[in-house]
C-alpha positions as CSV (number, residue, x, y, z in Angstrom):
1,M,-0.1,-0.2,0.0
2,I,1.3,3.6,-0.9
3,Q,1.0,5.8,1.8
4,I,0.3,9.5,0.4
5,G,0.3,12.9,1.7
6,I,-1.9,15.6,-0.2
7,N,-0.8,19.2,-0.1
8,G,-4.1,21.4,-0.8
9,A,-6.4,18.5,0.7
10,A,-9.3,21.1,1.3
11,G,-9.3,22.6,-2.3
12,R,-11.3,21.4,-5.2
13,M,-8.7,18.9,-6.4
14,G,-7.4,17.9,-3.0
15,Q,-11.0,17.0,-2.1
16,R,-11.2,14.6,-5.2
17,I,-7.8,13.1,-4.4
18,V,-9.1,12.2,-0.9
19,A,-12.0,10.6,-2.2
20,L,-10.5,8.6,-4.9
21,A,-7.7,7.6,-2.7
22,S,-9.9,6.5,-0.1
23,A,-11.7,4.1,-2.4
24,D,-8.5,2.6,-3.9
25,K,-7.0,0.2,-1.9
26,T,-3.5,0.8,-3.6
27,F,-3.4,4.0,-1.4
28,E,-3.5,4.9,2.1
29,I,-3.8,8.8,2.9
30,V,-1.5,9.5,5.8
31,A,-1.3,13.5,5.5
32,A,-3.7,15.9,4.3
33,L,-2.0,19.3,4.4
34,E,-3.5,23.1,4.1
35,A,-1.9,26.4,5.0
36,E,-2.2,27.4,8.7
37,T,-4.9,30.1,8.0
38,H,-7.1,27.8,6.2
39,P,-10.7,27.5,8.0
40,R,-10.8,23.8,7.8
41,I,-7.7,22.9,9.7
42,G,-8.4,20.3,12.1
43,S,-11.5,18.8,10.1
44,D,-11.6,15.5,9.1
45,A,-10.0,15.2,5.4
46,G,-12.9,12.7,4.3
47,E,-15.8,14.9,5.8
48,V,-14.2,17.9,4.0
49,A,-14.4,15.8,0.6
50,G,-18.0,14.7,1.2
51,I,-17.1,10.9,1.8
52,G,-17.7,10.7,5.7
53,S,-14.6,10.3,8.2
54,I,-11.4,8.8,7.3
55,G,-9.6,9.5,10.3
56,V,-7.1,11.9,8.7
57,P,-7.3,15.7,10.3
58,I,-6.5,18.3,8.0
59,T,-3.1,19.8,9.4
60,V,-0.2,22.0,8.8
61,D,2.1,18.9,9.3
62,W,2.0,15.2,9.0
63,K,2.3,12.7,11.9
64,R,3.1,10.1,9.8
65,K,5.7,10.7,6.8
66,P,4.2,9.7,3.1
67,D,5.8,7.6,0.6
68,V,4.9,10.4,-1.9
69,M,3.5,13.7,-1.7
70,I,0.8,15.1,-4.1
71,D,0.6,18.9,-4.5
72,F,-2.5,20.6,-5.8
73,S,-2.3,23.9,-4.0
74,S,-0.9,27.3,-4.7
75,P,2.0,29.0,-5.8
76,K,2.6,30.8,-2.6
77,G,3.3,27.4,-0.6
78,M,5.5,25.9,-3.0
79,D,8.9,27.1,-1.4
80,N,8.0,25.5,1.9
81,L,6.8,22.3,0.5
82,V,10.0,21.7,-1.7
83,R,12.0,22.4,1.4
84,I,9.9,19.7,3.4
85,C,10.2,17.1,0.5
86,L,14.1,17.7,0.5
87,E,14.3,17.5,4.3
88,H,12.6,14.3,4.3
89,R,13.4,12.6,0.8
90,I,9.9,12.6,-0.2
91,P,9.1,12.0,-3.8
92,L,6.9,15.0,-5.1
93,V,4.0,15.0,-7.8
94,F,3.7,18.7,-8.5
95,A,0.2,19.8,-10.1
96,T,0.2,23.4,-9.3
97,T,0.0,25.7,-12.0
98,G,0.8,29.6,-12.1
99,I,4.2,29.5,-10.6
100,S,6.8,31.9,-11.3
101,P,9.9,31.4,-13.4
102,E,12.1,31.4,-10.4
103,Q,9.9,28.7,-8.7
104,S,10.0,26.5,-11.8
105,E,13.9,26.6,-11.6
106,T,13.9,25.7,-8.0
107,L,11.4,22.9,-8.6
108,Y,13.6,21.6,-11.6
109,N,16.9,22.0,-9.5
110,T,15.1,19.7,-6.8
111,A,15.0,17.0,-9.2
112,S,18.7,16.5,-8.9
113,D,17.9,15.2,-5.6
114,L,14.5,13.8,-5.3
115,P,12.3,11.9,-8.0
116,V,10.0,14.7,-8.9
117,L,7.2,14.6,-11.3
118,V,5.6,17.9,-12.9
119,S,2.9,18.4,-15.2
120,P,0.4,21.2,-15.8
121,S,-2.1,18.6,-16.4
122,M,-2.7,15.4,-14.9
123,S,-5.2,13.9,-17.4
124,M,-4.3,11.3,-19.6
125,T,-6.3,12.7,-22.4
126,V,-4.9,16.1,-22.2
127,N,-1.2,14.5,-22.5
128,L,-2.0,12.3,-25.3
129,A,-3.5,15.4,-26.9
130,M,-0.1,17.2,-26.6
131,K,1.4,14.2,-28.3
132,L,-1.0,14.6,-31.2
133,C,-0.3,18.2,-31.1
134,E,3.4,17.7,-31.3
135,L,3.1,15.5,-34.3
136,T,0.8,17.9,-36.2
137,A,3.2,20.8,-35.4
138,Q,6.1,18.8,-36.8
139,T,4.0,17.8,-39.9
140,L,2.7,21.2,-40.5
141,K,6.0,23.1,-39.8
142,N,6.4,25.7,-42.8
143,K,3.1,25.1,-44.3
144,D,1.8,28.7,-43.6
145,T,-0.3,27.4,-40.7
146,D,-2.4,29.5,-37.9
147,V,-2.5,28.3,-34.6
148,E,-4.7,29.2,-31.9
149,I,-5.4,28.0,-28.6
150,I,-8.7,28.2,-26.5
151,E,-9.2,27.4,-23.1
152,K,-12.2,27.3,-20.9
153,H,-12.0,26.9,-17.1
154,H,-14.2,27.6,-14.0
155,R,-15.1,31.1,-12.5
156,F,-12.7,30.4,-9.6
157,K,-9.3,29.7,-11.7
158,V,-6.9,32.3,-10.7
159,D,-4.4,32.2,-13.7
160,A,-4.5,32.5,-17.3
161,P,-3.9,31.4,-19.8
162,S,-4.1,28.0,-18.0
163,G,-0.8,26.2,-17.5
164,T,-1.9,23.5,-19.7
165,A,-2.6,26.0,-22.5
166,L,0.8,27.5,-22.2
167,K,2.4,24.0,-22.3
168,F,0.3,23.1,-25.7
169,G,1.9,26.5,-26.9
170,T,5.4,25.6,-25.8
171,I,5.2,22.5,-27.5
172,I,3.8,23.9,-30.7
173,A,6.2,26.8,-30.5
174,E,9.2,24.5,-30.5
175,K,8.3,22.4,-33.3
176,M,7.3,25.1,-35.5
177,G,9.3,27.9,-34.7
178,L,7.0,30.4,-33.4
179,N,8.3,33.2,-31.4
180,V,5.0,35.5,-30.4
181,L,2.5,34.5,-27.7
182,Q,-0.5,36.8,-28.6
183,H,-2.6,36.7,-25.5
184,G,-6.0,37.7,-27.0
185,R,-6.7,40.6,-29.4
186,S,-8.5,44.2,-29.1
187,G,-8.4,47.2,-31.4
188,V,-7.1,47.6,-34.8
189,L,-4.2,45.2,-34.8
190,G,-3.8,44.7,-38.5
191,E,-3.2,41.1,-40.1
192,R,-2.3,38.5,-38.1
193,S,1.5,38.0,-38.0
194,R,3.0,34.7,-39.4
195,N,5.1,33.6,-36.1
196,E,2.5,33.7,-33.5
197,I,0.3,31.4,-31.6
198,G,-3.0,33.1,-30.2
199,F,-4.3,32.3,-26.4
200,H,-7.6,32.9,-25.5
201,A,-9.1,32.4,-22.0
202,V,-12.7,31.8,-21.1
203,R,-14.0,31.5,-17.6
204,I,-17.5,30.3,-17.0
205,G,-19.3,28.5,-14.3
206,D,-17.8,25.4,-12.9
207,N,-16.1,24.3,-16.1
208,P,-13.2,21.8,-15.2
209,G,-11.3,22.4,-18.1
210,E,-11.5,22.5,-22.0
211,H,-8.7,23.0,-24.5
212,A,-9.2,23.5,-28.1
213,I,-6.2,24.0,-30.3
214,L,-6.6,25.1,-33.9
215,F,-4.3,24.7,-36.9
216,G,-5.6,26.8,-39.7
217,L,-4.3,26.8,-43.3
218,L,-6.1,28.2,-46.1
219,G,-9.3,26.3,-46.9
220,E,-8.8,23.7,-44.1
221,T,-8.8,23.5,-40.4
222,L,-7.4,20.8,-37.9
223,E,-8.8,21.1,-34.5
224,I,-7.7,19.1,-31.6
225,N,-10.1,19.0,-28.7
226,V,-9.9,17.5,-25.0
227,K,-12.6,18.3,-22.3
228,A,-13.0,17.3,-18.9
229,S,-16.6,16.6,-17.7
230,N,-15.4,16.5,-13.8
231,R,-12.2,16.7,-11.9
232,D,-12.0,13.2,-11.4
233,C,-9.6,12.6,-14.6
234,Y,-7.0,14.9,-12.8
235,A,-7.2,13.2,-9.4
236,Q,-6.9,9.5,-11.2
237,G,-3.7,10.9,-13.1
238,A,-2.3,12.4,-9.9
239,L,-2.6,9.0,-8.3
240,A,-1.2,7.3,-11.3
241,A,1.6,9.5,-11.2
242,A,2.4,9.0,-7.4
243,Q,2.4,5.2,-8.0
244,F,5.0,5.6,-10.9
245,L,7.2,7.8,-8.7
246,L,7.4,5.4,-6.0
247,G,10.9,4.0,-5.8
248,K,12.1,5.9,-8.9
249,S,15.8,7.8,-8.7
250,P,16.2,11.2,-8.5
251,G,15.2,13.1,-11.9
252,L,12.4,15.1,-13.6
253,Y,9.6,13.0,-14.7
254,S,6.3,13.9,-16.7
255,M,3.2,12.4,-17.4
256,N,4.7,11.1,-20.8
257,D,6.7,8.8,-18.6
258,V,3.6,7.7,-16.5
259,M,1.8,6.8,-20.1
260,G,4.8,5.5,-21.7
261,L,4.7,8.0,-24.4
């Protein structure tokens, strides 16, 4: 049985990981962490997740050291989390988006001492779609192709564009040699430049996540769509990542490694 810790356990994603891990005999939740100012500190993590008591309170620190830590929290808590994982030699599945370039560098440097899996999306189908976009971008390079990325998320999401949309853009830009990221459009901008990727962020209701990647040529368009109907796809992916990371050597891993892509 894999003993896991969940950082951000009272959040939307943390609650789903609590629920799904509790129902899976592969895992045992031994730590459910939140910031010390969180109003649910002291509450049972299972009750917060709506599945009834699991005997694990939400705390700022653990009483039992986990085998793997899963992070779905916020950028401001990342530095302390990385420090704790390094100190206790705990592999880290990092799924928080919106971190700074400096924090990204810190995270990647951590992988020289610990197994660290980083992904802007834990969804299996999102990561498969990224592979499809990589192939498409490589095939359509120098074919006078326009690329636009449209993402939709719930009204509570604080960063835009989504980390997943930016990752799609990075993959495509590297393959096609595009070097301008155009975030939305307004006013008289003139013709679309030939070296840009357009990003458009929609925030609406409780949408758990949609991404549409459009490759437009004169006379035809290829569109790659991936949609989540609920948050369980991200939670299941995070649990698969935790299972994969157990026993791995220090290094930087991704969902491609989990999926064998």
